[in-house]
MDAnalysis code that builds the backbone (N, CA, C; Angstrom):
import MDAnalysis as mda
import numpy as np

u = mda.Universe.empty(747, n_residues=249, atom_resindex=np.repeat(np.arange(249), 3), trajectory=True)
u.add_TopologyAttr("name", ["N", "CA", "C"] * 249)
u.add_TopologyAttr("resid", np.arange(1, 250))
u.add_TopologyAttr("resname", ["UNK", "UNK", "UNK", "UNK", "UNK", "UNK", "UNK", "UNK", "UNK", "UNK", "UNK", "UNK", "UNK", "UNK", "UNK", "UNK", "UNK", "UNK", "UNK", "UNK", "UNK", "UNK", "UNK", "UNK", "UNK", "UNK", "UNK", "UNK", "UNK", "UNK", "UNK", "UNK", "UNK", "UNK", "UNK", "UNK", "UNK", "UNK", "UNK", "UNK", "UNK", "UNK", "UNK", "UNK", "UNK", "UNK", "UNK", "UNK", "UNK", "UNK", "UNK", "UNK", "UNK", "UNK", "UNK", "UNK", "UNK", "UNK", "UNK", "UNK", "UNK", "UNK", "UNK", "UNK", "UNK", "UNK", "UNK", "UNK", "UNK", "UNK", "UNK", "UNK", "UNK", "UNK", "UNK", "UNK", "UNK", "UNK", "UNK", "UNK", "UNK", "UNK", "UNK", "UNK", "UNK", "UNK", "UNK", "UNK", "UNK", "UNK", "UNK", "UNK", "UNK", "UNK", "UNK", "UNK", "UNK", "UNK", "UNK", "UNK", "UNK", "UNK", "UNK", "UNK", "UNK", "UNK", "UNK", "UNK", "UNK", "UNK", "UNK", "UNK", "UNK", "UNK", "UNK", "UNK", "UNK", "UNK", "UNK", "UNK", "UNK", "UNK", "UNK", "UNK", "UNK", "UNK", "UNK", "UNK", "UNK", "UNK", "UNK", "UNK", "UNK", "UNK", "UNK", "UNK", "UNK", "UNK", "UNK", "UNK", "UNK", "UNK", "UNK", "UNK", "UNK", "UNK", "UNK", "UNK", "UNK", "UNK", "UNK", "UNK", "UNK", "UNK", "UNK", "UNK", "UNK", "UNK", "UNK", "UNK", "UNK", "UNK", "UNK", "UNK", "UNK", "UNK", "UNK", "UNK", "UNK", "UNK", "UNK", "UNK", "UNK", "UNK", "UNK", "UNK", "UNK", "UNK", "UNK", "UNK", "UNK", "UNK", "UNK", "UNK", "UNK", "UNK", "UNK", "UNK", "UNK", "UNK", "UNK", "UNK", "UNK", "UNK", "UNK", "UNK", "UNK", "UNK", "UNK", "UNK", "UNK", "UNK", "UNK", "UNK", "UNK", "UNK", "UNK", "UNK", "UNK", "UNK", "UNK", "UNK", "UNK", "UNK", "UNK", "UNK", "UNK", "UNK", "UNK", "UNK", "UNK", "UNK", "UNK", "UNK", "UNK", "UNK", "UNK", "UNK", "UNK", "UNK", "UNK", "UNK", "UNK", "UNK", "UNK", "UNK", "UNK", "UNK", "UNK", "UNK", "UNK", "UNK", "UNK", "UNK", "UNK", "UNK", "UNK", "UNK", "UNK"])
u.atoms.positions = np.array([
    [-5.750, 83.426, 91.446],
    [-7.042, 83.985, 91.807],
    [-6.867, 85.010, 92.924],
    [-7.266, 86.242, 92.657],
    [-7.097, 87.303, 93.634],
    [-8.449, 87.763, 94.166],
    [-8.423, 88.487, 95.303],
    [-9.660, 88.950, 95.916],
    [-10.454, 89.836, 94.978],
    [-9.753, 90.620, 94.156],
    [-10.434, 91.517, 93.236],
    [-11.311, 90.753, 92.251],
    [-10.898, 89.517, 91.907],
    [-11.689, 88.712, 90.979],
    [-13.059, 88.398, 91.562],
    [-13.080, 88.098, 92.869],
    [-14.356, 87.803, 93.519],
    [-15.176, 89.075, 93.718],
    [-14.507, 90.186, 93.968],
    [-15.223, 91.449, 94.158],
    [-15.923, 91.876, 92.874],
    [-15.262, 91.651, 91.746],
    [-15.828, 92.034, 90.461],
    [-16.862, 91.038, 89.964],
    [-16.728, 89.788, 90.406],
    [-17.641, 88.744, 89.931],
    [-17.971, 87.786, 91.067],
    [-18.925, 88.167, 91.940],
    [-19.252, 87.343, 93.117],
    [-19.742, 85.941, 92.766],
    [-20.250, 85.752, 91.551],
    [-20.774, 84.446, 91.148],
    [-19.713, 83.557, 90.494],
    [-18.492, 84.022, 90.534],
    [-17.406, 83.287, 89.897],
    [-17.268, 81.888, 90.488],
    [-17.190, 80.892, 89.621],
    [-17.025, 79.512, 90.069],
    [-15.571, 79.084, 89.894],
    [-15.091, 78.289, 90.840],
    [-13.720, 77.803, 90.792],
    [-13.639, 76.497, 90.020],
    [-12.573, 76.352, 89.231],
    [-12.361, 75.061, 88.588],
    [-11.684, 74.129, 89.591],
    [-11.435, 72.904, 89.184],
    [-10.922, 71.891, 90.115],
    [-9.563, 72.285, 90.699],
    [-8.679, 72.838, 89.864],
    [-7.353, 73.231, 90.333],
    [-7.444, 74.384, 91.328],
    [-8.269, 75.378, 91.009],
    [-8.434, 76.519, 91.910],
    [-9.042, 76.092, 93.240],
    [-9.983, 75.175, 93.178],
    [-10.606, 74.679, 94.405],
    [-9.580, 73.961, 95.275],
    [-8.716, 73.178, 94.641],
    [-7.663, 72.477, 95.377],
    [-6.704, 73.477, 96.023],
    [-6.379, 74.545, 95.302],
    [-5.493, 75.572, 95.843],
    [-6.106, 76.243, 97.064],
    [-7.398, 76.531, 96.997],
    [-8.073, 77.154, 98.133],
    [-8.126, 76.212, 99.332],
    [-8.346, 74.952, 99.069],
    [-8.381, 73.974, 100.163],
    [-7.009, 73.865, 100.833],
    [-5.959, 73.937, 100.024],
    [-4.600, 73.906, 100.573],
    [-4.341, 75.120, 101.458],
    [-4.778, 76.282, 100.988],
    [-4.620, 77.509, 101.771],
    [-5.370, 77.404, 103.092],
    [-6.587, 76.911, 103.050],
    [-7.385, 76.780, 104.273],
    [-6.734, 75.820, 105.260],
    [-6.174, 74.735, 104.743],
    [-5.477, 73.780, 105.619],
    [-4.278, 74.445, 106.295],
    [-3.543, 75.244, 105.535],
    [-2.381, 75.933, 106.102],
    [-2.802, 76.959, 107.152],
    [-3.906, 77.640, 106.907],
    [-4.407, 78.605, 107.884],
    [-4.837, 77.916, 109.172],
    [-5.430, 76.743, 109.037],
    [-5.837, 75.980, 110.220],
    [-4.622, 75.567, 111.055],
    [-3.492, 75.384, 110.379],
    [-2.249, 75.038, 111.076],
    [-1.517, 76.290, 111.576],
    [-2.165, 77.449, 111.451],
    [-1.656, 78.743, 111.923],
    [-0.410, 79.213, 111.176],
    [-0.265, 78.767, 109.947],
    [0.825, 79.292, 109.124],
    [0.509, 80.737, 108.762],
    [1.459, 81.657, 108.910],
    [1.197, 83.068, 108.596],
    [0.733, 83.257, 107.155],
    [-0.267, 84.087, 106.996],
    [-0.827, 84.318, 105.669],
    [0.233, 84.881, 104.719],
    [1.201, 85.619, 105.263],
    [2.263, 86.190, 104.416],
    [3.118, 85.096, 103.783],
    [3.336, 84.005, 104.503],
    [4.094, 82.887, 103.942],
    [3.245, 82.088, 102.960],
    [1.966, 81.993, 103.238],
    [1.072, 81.268, 102.332],
    [0.993, 81.989, 100.986],
    [0.805, 83.300, 101.035],
    [0.694, 84.087, 99.806],
    [2.058, 84.372, 99.179],
    [3.106, 84.304, 100.013],
    [4.450, 84.583, 99.516],
    [4.753, 86.053, 99.368],
    [3.956, 86.908, 100.000],
    [4.220, 88.338, 99.915],
    [3.527, 89.084, 101.048],
    [3.998, 90.292, 101.278],
    [3.389, 91.165, 102.276],
    [3.638, 92.604, 101.872],
    [2.871, 93.515, 102.453],
    [3.055, 94.942, 102.191],
    [3.886, 95.563, 103.303],
    [4.735, 96.500, 102.915],
    [5.555, 97.222, 103.889],
    [5.876, 98.590, 103.322],
    [5.519, 99.614, 104.056],
    [5.815, 100.987, 103.684],
    [5.342, 101.307, 102.262],
    [4.153, 100.791, 101.924],
    [3.550, 101.078, 100.630],
    [4.110, 100.284, 99.470],
    [4.906, 99.262, 99.768],
    [5.498, 98.436, 98.726],
    [5.202, 96.963, 98.975],
    [5.369, 96.168, 97.937],
    [5.136, 94.729, 98.043],
    [6.472, 94.003, 98.193],
    [6.522, 93.086, 99.164],
    [7.743, 92.330, 99.433],
    [7.472, 90.831, 99.408],
    [8.326, 90.122, 98.681],
    [8.301, 88.664, 98.701],
    [8.783, 88.184, 100.061],
    [8.129, 87.167, 100.599],
    [8.530, 86.604, 101.889],
    [8.540, 85.084, 101.813],
    [9.434, 84.479, 102.573],
    [9.401, 83.027, 102.755],
    [9.937, 82.691, 104.139],
    [10.060, 81.404, 104.424],
    [10.398, 80.960, 105.776],
    [11.841, 81.271, 106.174],
    [12.632, 81.812, 105.262],
    [14.012, 82.176, 105.597],
    [14.133, 83.611, 106.113],
    [13.030, 84.337, 106.097],
    [13.054, 85.737, 106.529],
    [11.905, 86.021, 107.486],
    [12.147, 86.937, 108.413],
    [11.060, 87.404, 109.264],
    [10.037, 88.165, 108.429],
    [8.795, 88.118, 108.855],
    [7.752, 88.904, 108.210],
    [7.883, 90.355, 108.682],
    [8.016, 91.310, 107.774],
    [8.125, 92.719, 108.181],
    [6.913, 93.165, 108.991],
    [7.168, 93.990, 110.008],
    [6.121, 94.401, 110.937],
    [5.893, 95.911, 110.928],
    [4.704, 96.330, 111.374],
    [4.382, 97.770, 111.404],
    [5.349, 98.585, 112.246],
    [5.854, 98.003, 113.341],
    [6.789, 98.734, 114.188],
    [8.051, 99.119, 113.415],
    [8.455, 98.236, 112.506],
    [9.648, 98.521, 111.711],
    [9.372, 99.618, 110.687],
    [8.133, 99.719, 110.232],
    [7.758, 100.842, 109.372],
    [7.962, 102.170, 110.103],
    [7.669, 102.170, 111.400],
    [7.880, 103.381, 112.199],
    [9.356, 103.749, 112.261],
    [10.204, 102.739, 112.380],
    [11.648, 102.975, 112.392],
    [12.098, 103.586, 111.070],
    [11.625, 103.030, 109.970],
    [11.960, 103.551, 108.644],
    [11.512, 105.003, 108.514],
    [10.303, 105.283, 108.957],
    [9.776, 106.644, 108.867],
    [10.620, 107.616, 109.694],
    [11.059, 107.177, 110.859],
    [11.899, 108.017, 111.720],
    [13.213, 108.365, 111.015],
    [13.800, 107.383, 110.361],
    [15.055, 107.626, 109.632],
    [14.837, 108.613, 108.490],
    [13.766, 108.410, 107.736],
    [13.471, 109.305, 106.611],
    [13.265, 110.735, 107.097],
    [12.523, 110.890, 108.184],
    [12.280, 112.229, 108.731],
    [13.581, 112.866, 109.221],
    [14.437, 112.049, 109.829],
    [15.724, 112.564, 110.308],
    [16.581, 113.056, 109.150],
    [16.642, 112.271, 108.085],
    [17.423, 112.666, 106.910],
    [16.854, 113.936, 106.287],
    [15.530, 114.032, 106.215],
    [14.900, 115.190, 105.571],
    [15.166, 116.492, 106.317],
    [15.429, 116.393, 107.620],
    [15.669, 117.604, 108.409],
    [17.149, 117.917, 108.603],
    [17.999, 116.903, 108.485],
    [19.427, 117.131, 108.756],
    [20.311, 117.043, 107.520],
    [19.871, 116.313, 106.504],
    [20.722, 116.114, 105.324],
    [19.931, 116.262, 104.033],
    [18.961, 117.150, 104.030],
    [18.110, 117.328, 102.862],
    [18.940, 117.704, 101.637],
    [18.776, 116.915, 100.571],
    [19.483, 117.196, 99.329],
    [20.913, 116.718, 99.287],
    [21.405, 116.166, 100.392],
    [22.784, 115.687, 100.439],
    [22.845, 114.183, 100.160],
    [23.981, 113.738, 99.680],
    [24.200, 112.308, 99.524],
    [24.324, 111.668, 100.901],
    [23.642, 110.547, 101.092],
    [23.643, 109.865, 102.385],
    [23.996, 108.398, 102.169],
    [25.008, 107.927, 102.874],
    [25.398, 106.521, 102.777],
    [24.832, 105.782, 103.988],
    [24.066, 104.722, 103.713],
    [23.315, 104.010, 104.750],
    [23.678, 102.534, 104.743],
    [23.803, 101.958, 105.936],
    [24.037, 100.519, 106.086],
    [22.929, 99.911, 106.932],
    [22.315, 98.850, 106.405],
    [21.304, 98.075, 107.134],
    [21.934, 96.742, 107.526],
    [22.039, 96.485, 108.819],
    [22.674, 95.261, 109.309],
    [21.613, 94.248, 109.721],
    [21.660, 93.062, 109.090],
    [20.648, 92.035, 109.330],
    [19.413, 92.326, 108.505],
    [19.587, 92.419, 107.197],
    [18.554, 92.996, 106.328],
    [17.318, 92.122, 106.141],
    [17.449, 90.783, 106.238],
    [16.278, 89.916, 106.078],
    [15.648, 90.070, 104.709],
    [14.380, 90.461, 104.665],
    [13.685, 90.674, 103.387],
    [14.227, 91.879, 102.634],
    [15.021, 92.690, 103.319],
    [15.494, 93.932, 102.718],
    [14.535, 95.087, 102.911],
    [13.513, 94.898, 103.744],
    [12.442, 95.901, 103.838],
    [12.948, 97.267, 104.292],
    [13.874, 97.291, 105.259],
    [14.394, 98.583, 105.724],
    [15.248, 99.232, 104.640],
    [16.225, 98.496, 104.140],
    [17.145, 99.042, 103.136],
    [16.405, 99.512, 101.888],
    [15.488, 98.707, 101.413],
    [14.758, 99.027, 100.184],
    [13.847, 100.229, 100.388],
    [13.178, 100.288, 101.524],
    [12.293, 101.425, 101.805],
    [13.081, 102.726, 101.893],
    [14.268, 102.668, 102.485],
    [15.105, 103.865, 102.574],
    [15.622, 104.278, 101.200],
    [16.051, 103.304, 100.411],
    [16.532, 103.607, 99.062],
    [15.425, 104.212, 98.199],
    [14.217, 103.754, 98.413],
    [13.074, 104.217, 97.625],
    [12.642, 105.629, 98.015],
    [12.831, 105.982, 99.276],
    [12.267, 107.230, 99.790],
    [13.291, 108.316, 100.116],
    [14.574, 108.002, 99.990],
    [15.620, 109.012, 100.187],
    [16.383, 109.137, 98.870],
    [16.090, 110.165, 98.082],
    [16.615, 110.261, 96.710],
    [18.130, 110.150, 96.591],
    [18.865, 110.710, 97.537],
    [20.328, 110.734, 97.434],
    [20.986, 109.616, 98.244],
    [20.230, 108.596, 98.588],
    [20.766, 107.522, 99.437],
    [21.578, 106.513, 98.628],
    [22.704, 106.126, 99.214],
    [23.509, 105.012, 98.716],
    [23.430, 103.945, 99.804],
    [22.762, 102.840, 99.501],
    [22.374, 101.898, 100.555],
    [23.106, 100.565, 100.423],
    [23.609, 100.098, 101.559],
    [24.264, 98.797, 101.677],
    [23.462, 97.959, 102.675],
    [23.531, 96.635, 102.518],
    [22.794, 95.757, 103.426],
    [23.563, 94.466, 103.656],
    [23.627, 94.054, 104.923],
    [24.372, 92.862, 105.341],
    [23.415, 91.829, 105.917],
    [23.700, 90.553, 105.644],
    [23.004, 89.474, 106.349],
    [23.900, 88.240, 106.392],
    [23.740, 87.458, 107.444],
    [24.514, 86.230, 107.602],
    [23.921, 85.090, 106.779],
    [22.642, 85.218, 106.424],
    [21.929, 84.148, 105.721],
    [21.925, 84.383, 104.212],
    [22.497, 83.436, 103.472],
    [22.461, 83.530, 102.012],
    [21.040, 83.430, 101.483],
    [20.217, 82.615, 102.135],
    [18.818, 82.470, 101.726],
    [18.064, 83.783, 101.902],
    [18.326, 84.464, 103.011],
    [17.690, 85.764, 103.232],
    [18.148, 86.778, 102.188],
    [19.426, 86.752, 101.845],
    [19.940, 87.684, 100.843],
    [19.310, 87.440, 99.478],
    [19.017, 86.191, 99.160],
    [18.318, 85.895, 97.908],
    [16.955, 86.575, 97.886],
    [16.264, 86.520, 99.021],
    [14.957, 87.172, 99.136],
    [15.109, 88.685, 99.000],
    [16.092, 89.246, 99.701],
    [16.303, 90.694, 99.671],
    [16.640, 91.185, 98.259],
    [17.474, 90.450, 97.554],
    [17.829, 90.833, 96.184],
    [16.605, 90.792, 95.275],
    [15.788, 89.785, 95.469],
    [14.549, 89.679, 94.688],
    [13.638, 90.876, 94.974],
    [13.569, 91.282, 96.235],
    [12.714, 92.410, 96.602],
    [13.255, 93.738, 96.088],
    [14.578, 93.871, 96.060],
    [15.166, 95.092, 95.507],
    [14.813, 95.229, 94.025],
    [14.892, 94.128, 93.307],
    [14.531, 94.140, 91.892],
    [13.048, 94.425, 91.720],
    [12.229, 93.806, 92.562],
    [10.777, 94.001, 92.491],
    [10.408, 95.470, 92.677],
    [11.122, 96.144, 93.567],
    [10.794, 97.535, 93.881],
    [11.703, 98.551, 93.192],
    [12.517, 98.044, 92.259],
    [13.299, 98.906, 91.366],
    [14.248, 99.842, 92.111],
    [15.020, 99.258, 93.032],
    [16.049, 100.034, 93.727],
    [17.382, 99.291, 93.647],
    [18.449, 100.037, 93.811],
    [19.790, 99.461, 93.788],
    [20.348, 99.420, 95.205],
    [20.698, 98.225, 95.660],
    [21.277, 98.018, 96.985],
    [22.557, 97.201, 96.815],
    [23.573, 97.519, 97.582],
    [24.790, 96.706, 97.617],
    [24.630, 95.681, 98.737],
    [24.364, 94.428, 98.373],
    [24.144, 93.375, 99.367],
    [25.454, 92.660, 99.683],
    [25.650, 92.367, 100.969],
    [26.900, 91.766, 101.437],
    [26.595, 90.577, 102.335],
    [27.211, 89.434, 102.032],
    [27.080, 88.264, 102.904],
    [28.168, 88.330, 103.961],
    [27.761, 88.417, 105.225],
    [28.743, 88.595, 106.289],
    [28.160, 88.164, 107.631],
    [28.986, 87.502, 108.428],
    [28.622, 87.178, 109.806],
    [29.044, 88.348, 110.682],
    [28.071, 89.065, 111.176],
    [28.337, 90.266, 111.960],
    [29.267, 90.011, 113.137],
    [29.067, 88.906, 113.832],
    [29.783, 88.676, 115.086],
    [31.277, 88.412, 114.897],
    [31.695, 88.083, 113.681],
    [33.130, 87.891, 113.441],
    [33.720, 89.021, 112.596],
    [32.899, 90.015, 112.314],
    [33.345, 91.152, 111.513],
    [34.180, 92.094, 112.378],
    [35.377, 92.408, 111.931],
    [36.279, 93.265, 112.699],
    [36.060, 94.747, 112.416],
    [35.732, 95.058, 111.166],
    [35.514, 96.461, 110.808],
    [34.730, 96.531, 109.504],
    [34.162, 97.694, 109.242],
    [33.458, 97.955, 107.994],
    [34.389, 98.734, 107.077],
    [34.364, 98.416, 105.800],
    [35.328, 99.010, 104.876],
    [34.938, 100.412, 104.437],
    [33.696, 100.795, 104.708],
    [33.178, 102.074, 104.227],
    [32.700, 102.923, 105.396],
    [32.740, 104.228, 105.221],
    [32.178, 105.141, 106.213],
    [30.714, 105.407, 105.880],
    [29.871, 105.394, 106.901],
    [28.435, 105.572, 106.704],
    [27.920, 106.770, 107.494],
    [26.883, 107.386, 106.962],
    [26.209, 108.471, 107.674],
    [25.141, 107.926, 108.621],
    [24.570, 106.793, 108.219],
    [23.530, 106.154, 109.030],
    [23.762, 104.652, 109.038],
    [23.709, 104.068, 110.212],
    [23.682, 102.615, 110.357],
    [22.389, 102.265, 111.075],
    [21.680, 101.280, 110.564],
    [20.414, 100.860, 111.160],
    [20.407, 99.348, 111.283],
    [19.786, 98.858, 112.346],
    [19.687, 97.410, 112.514],
    [18.451, 97.038, 113.327],
    [17.838, 95.960, 112.895],
    [16.770, 95.300, 113.653],
    [17.249, 93.866, 113.888],
    [18.193, 93.692, 114.813],
    [18.817, 92.375, 115.002],
    [17.949, 91.458, 115.853],
    [18.329, 90.195, 115.992],
    [17.610, 89.313, 116.926],
    [17.649, 89.906, 118.336],
    [16.470, 89.951, 118.983],
    [16.465, 90.536, 120.333],
    [15.502, 89.867, 121.307],
    [14.780, 88.857, 120.876],
    [13.837, 88.182, 121.777],
    [14.600, 87.154, 122.609],
    [14.526, 87.295, 123.928],
    [15.212, 86.354, 124.807],
    [14.453, 85.029, 124.858],
    [15.186, 83.946, 125.070],
    [14.547, 82.637, 125.167],
    [13.500, 82.605, 126.271],
    [13.716, 83.354, 127.337],
    [12.761, 83.376, 128.439],
    [11.432, 84.007, 128.035],
    [11.411, 84.707, 126.904],
    [10.191, 85.357, 126.428],
    [9.413, 84.513, 125.426],
    [9.872, 83.300, 125.166],
    [9.206, 82.462, 124.164],
    [7.743, 82.199, 124.497],
    [7.420, 82.163, 125.786],
    [6.036, 81.915, 126.184],
    [5.106, 83.042, 125.737],
    [5.664, 84.220, 125.470],
    [4.865, 85.356, 125.018],
    [4.677, 85.361, 123.502],
    [5.427, 84.529, 122.817],
    [5.415, 84.535, 121.356],
    [4.258, 83.688, 120.830],
    [3.532, 84.228, 119.866],
    [2.401, 83.507, 119.287],
    [2.885, 82.269, 118.535],
    [2.006, 81.283, 118.489],
    [2.344, 80.002, 117.861],
    [2.729, 80.175, 116.391],
    [2.017, 81.051, 115.684],
    [2.312, 81.198, 114.254],
    [3.696, 81.794, 114.006],
    [4.206, 82.547, 114.976],
    [5.570, 83.071, 114.885],
    [6.571, 82.002, 115.294],
    [6.315, 81.378, 116.422],
    [7.245, 80.398, 116.987],
    [7.433, 79.192, 116.073],
    [6.368, 78.776, 115.421],
    [6.425, 77.564, 114.601],
    [6.944, 77.801, 113.189],
    [6.878, 79.048, 112.702],
    [7.165, 79.258, 111.287],
    [8.276, 80.267, 110.978],
    [8.455, 81.274, 111.801],
    [9.462, 82.284, 111.464],
    [10.852, 81.832, 111.928],
    [11.906, 82.256, 111.230],
    [13.261, 81.749, 111.504],
    [13.795, 82.173, 112.871],
    [14.112, 81.193, 113.700],
    [14.599, 81.471, 115.050],
    [15.944, 82.192, 115.026],
    [16.725, 81.957, 113.974],
    [18.017, 82.633, 113.840],
    [17.855, 84.149, 113.841],
    [16.750, 84.619, 113.273],
    [16.508, 86.061, 113.172],
    [15.718, 86.617, 114.350],
    [15.277, 85.733, 115.239],
    [14.411, 86.149, 116.345],
    [15.097, 86.174, 117.703],
    [15.768, 85.070, 118.051],
    [16.121, 84.822, 119.449],
    [17.596, 85.046, 119.768],
    [17.816, 85.442, 121.030],
    [19.160, 85.558, 121.592],
    [19.186, 84.841, 122.933],
    [20.385, 84.509, 123.377],
    [20.524, 83.823, 124.660],
    [20.200, 84.776, 125.811],
    [19.566, 84.231, 126.839],
    [19.209, 85.039, 128.009],
    [20.439, 85.641, 128.681],
    [21.563, 84.954, 128.582],
    [22.778, 85.396, 129.278],
    [23.446, 86.601, 128.621],
    [23.152, 86.842, 127.330],
    [23.773, 87.976, 126.632],
    [22.808, 88.521, 125.571],
    [21.676, 89.071, 125.992],
    [20.644, 89.471, 125.038],
    [21.017, 90.658, 124.160],
    [22.042, 91.398, 124.538],
    [22.443, 92.575, 123.758],
    [23.694, 92.322, 122.924],
    [24.002, 91.071, 122.685],
    [25.238, 90.711, 121.990],
    [25.365, 91.395, 120.631],
    [24.271, 91.444, 119.869],
    [24.334, 92.054, 118.540],
    [24.456, 93.572, 118.633],
    [23.775, 94.159, 119.592],
    [23.829, 95.611, 119.761],
    [25.228, 96.076, 120.151],
    [25.868, 95.311, 121.020],
    [27.239, 95.653, 121.420],
    [28.173, 95.635, 120.210],
    [28.052, 94.595, 119.407],
    [28.927, 94.467, 118.240],
    [28.675, 95.588, 117.237],
    [27.406, 95.891, 117.010],
    [27.068, 96.942, 116.045],
    [27.536, 98.305, 116.542],
    [27.347, 98.573, 117.826],
    [27.807, 99.848, 118.390],
    [29.319, 99.981, 118.261],
    [30.022, 98.885, 118.493],
    [31.482, 98.874, 118.360],
    [31.895, 99.200, 116.930],
    [31.252, 98.560, 115.958],
    [31.562, 98.818, 114.553],
    [31.179, 100.238, 114.156],
    [30.055, 100.702, 114.681],
    [29.566, 102.038, 114.327],
    [30.519, 103.131, 114.793],
    [31.139, 102.923, 115.937],
    [32.098, 103.916, 116.435],
    [33.228, 104.147, 115.437],
    [33.631, 103.083, 114.749],
    [34.722, 103.172, 113.783],
    [34.242, 103.662, 112.416],
    [33.001, 103.353, 112.076],
    [32.570, 103.508, 110.683],
    [31.528, 104.591, 110.435],
    [30.965, 105.172, 111.483],
    [30.044, 106.283, 111.274],
    [30.823, 107.570, 111.027],
    [30.292, 108.410, 110.164],
    [30.866, 109.730, 109.970],
    [30.620, 110.583, 111.217],
    [31.291, 111.707, 111.316],
    [31.093, 112.592, 112.466],
    [29.633, 113.020, 112.540],
    [29.042, 112.912, 113.720],
    [27.625, 113.191, 113.963],
    [26.713, 112.186, 113.257],
    [27.282, 111.052, 112.818],
    [26.483, 110.019, 112.178],
    [25.472, 109.411, 113.140],
    [24.445, 108.781, 112.576],
    [23.323, 108.266, 113.365],
    [23.314, 106.741, 113.397],
    [23.071, 106.201, 114.575],
    [22.891, 104.761, 114.748],
    [21.469, 104.522, 115.228],
    [20.673, 103.839, 114.392],
    [19.279, 103.533, 114.707],
    [19.136, 102.050, 115.020],
    [18.342, 101.747, 116.038],
    [18.055, 100.362, 116.393],
    [16.558, 100.153, 116.577],
    [16.092, 98.958, 116.222],
    [14.836, 98.443, 116.782],
    [15.244, 97.553, 117.948],
    [14.510, 97.639, 119.076],
    [14.977, 96.988, 120.295],
    [13.888, 96.173, 120.979],
    [14.322, 95.348, 121.917],
    [13.422, 94.610, 122.797],
    [12.720, 95.603, 123.723],
    [11.410, 95.523, 123.775],
    [10.629, 96.489, 124.547],
    [10.965, 96.487, 126.040],
    [11.524, 95.378, 126.528],
    [11.838, 95.271, 127.956],
    [13.243, 95.766, 128.304],
    [14.011, 96.125, 127.282],
    [15.423, 96.442, 127.519],
    [15.794, 97.867, 127.108],
    [14.833, 98.765, 127.159],
    [15.099, 100.151, 126.788],
    [16.153, 100.802, 127.666],
    [16.033, 100.626, 128.976],
    [16.987, 101.217, 129.923],
    [18.391, 100.668, 129.677],
    [18.476, 99.356, 129.495],
    [19.771, 98.721, 129.253],
    [20.393, 99.205, 127.941],
    [19.548, 99.455, 126.949],
    [20.065, 99.928, 125.663],
    [20.597, 101.357, 125.757],
    [19.912, 102.192, 126.508],
    [20.412, 103.557, 126.705],
    [21.775, 103.520, 127.386],
    [21.894, 102.681, 128.400],
    [23.170, 102.553, 129.114],
    [24.265, 102.037, 128.194],
    [23.919, 101.072, 127.341],
    [24.898, 100.538, 126.393],
    [25.402, 101.638, 125.458],
    [24.477, 102.421, 124.926],
    [24.861, 103.488, 124.000],
    [25.719, 104.537, 124.700],
    [25.377, 104.849, 125.926],
    [26.174, 105.810, 126.695],
    [27.576, 105.266, 126.953],
    [27.656, 103.979, 127.268],
    [28.959, 103.360, 127.530],
    [29.872, 103.420, 126.310],
    [29.273, 103.368, 125.112],
    [30.064, 103.438, 123.883],
    [30.330, 104.880, 123.447],
    [29.793, 105.833, 124.201],
    [30.086, 107.231, 123.916],
    [29.139, 107.929, 122.964],
    [27.994, 107.320, 122.664],
    [27.026, 107.980, 121.787],
    [26.314, 109.103, 122.539],
    [25.909, 110.121, 121.800],
    [25.280, 111.302, 122.386],
    [23.854, 111.478, 121.874],
    [23.118, 112.380, 122.536],
    [21.744, 112.713, 122.124],
    [20.928, 111.451, 121.856],
    [20.911, 110.568, 122.827],
    [20.231, 109.276, 122.677],
    [18.728, 109.462, 122.872],
    [17.969, 108.993, 121.898],
    [16.513, 109.123, 121.942],
    [15.860, 107.751, 121.905],
    [14.978, 107.494, 122.855],
    [14.213, 106.251, 122.910],
    [12.775, 106.560, 122.516],
    [12.261, 105.861, 121.495],
    [10.902, 106.093, 121.015],
    [10.021, 104.867, 121.254],
    [8.764, 105.140, 121.526],
    [7.783, 104.064, 121.675],
    [7.130, 103.766, 120.329],
    [6.638, 102.535, 120.173],
    [5.938, 102.164, 118.950],
    [4.444, 102.472, 119.087],
    [3.683, 102.091, 118.083],
    [2.248, 102.385, 118.067],
    [1.502, 101.697, 119.198],
    [2.121, 100.696, 119.802],
    [1.485, 99.971, 120.903],
    [1.940, 100.481, 122.271],
    [2.754, 101.532, 122.272],
    [3.208, 102.112, 123.530],
    [4.407, 101.435, 124.152],
    [5.098, 100.600, 123.385],
    [6.275, 99.889, 123.892],
    [7.566, 100.578, 123.451],
    [8.574, 100.577, 124.333],
    [9.894, 101.061, 123.935],
    [10.395, 100.190, 122.784],
    [10.625, 100.790, 121.613],
    [10.913, 99.953, 120.442],
    [12.036, 100.476, 119.557],
    [12.318, 101.771, 119.583],
    [13.308, 102.334, 118.663],
    [14.277, 103.227, 119.414],
    [15.507, 103.223, 118.970],
    [16.548, 103.998, 119.646],
    [17.435, 104.669, 118.608],
    [17.816, 105.894, 118.899],
    [18.736, 106.636, 118.038],
    [19.854, 107.212, 118.890],
    [21.080, 107.005, 118.453],
    [22.232, 107.626, 119.092],
    [23.101, 108.293, 118.046],
    [23.774, 109.374, 118.431],
    [24.636, 110.113, 117.514],
    [26.099, 109.931, 117.905],
    [26.929, 109.716, 116.906],
    [28.362, 109.657, 117.170],
    [28.866, 111.052, 117.520],
    [29.697, 111.122, 118.522],
    [30.208, 112.429, 118.959],
    [31.227, 112.986, 117.964],
])
């Protein structure tokens, strides 16, 4: 039963099974379960994505990151073949959106979670794109076997000390593996990715990150320490430092 059914027929009556389904949904909403998990899907960048408790729910801020990458490619590599790697793909929303909107893109995606990769593969099929999915633990990865023009990542970046700021529906239902990092080393994933990117990005290649809004200054310093150039920090729609781009020298 979809909303359009009620819009077209306001007098529509529910049968016993449909009524039970609605009551179940209402109970889940009362428990603050995210509607995206209840429905099993969400919209992102004009596409529909399957979601479950093994993946983070895609957010509008990440759509901004995707748009930034697309705009960058359109101005610097228009009509050229572009090889892209998405690290920590989750639902696959970044990788799939890039594959869908960059005609010459060859897209790869990594995740440590097999369950998340199952979701991402399902979403790639749903949106009719081809992605090379790879099961890999980033933190023990020594090198990437392929050279990339763009590497992008939205890794775990919420510090444990920030849990009090996190809404209950996120804290209780979304996977902590994809959300949180230790307070003592909150940039652990960024350091590893920057290290790998130095070896695997093509000359003048781009490294894009979604970042913790409180750690913009630290991220710029990290990128500078690794030798990246033309570092750009962008704010999201809410005015928070959220996206970063660095170029390999």
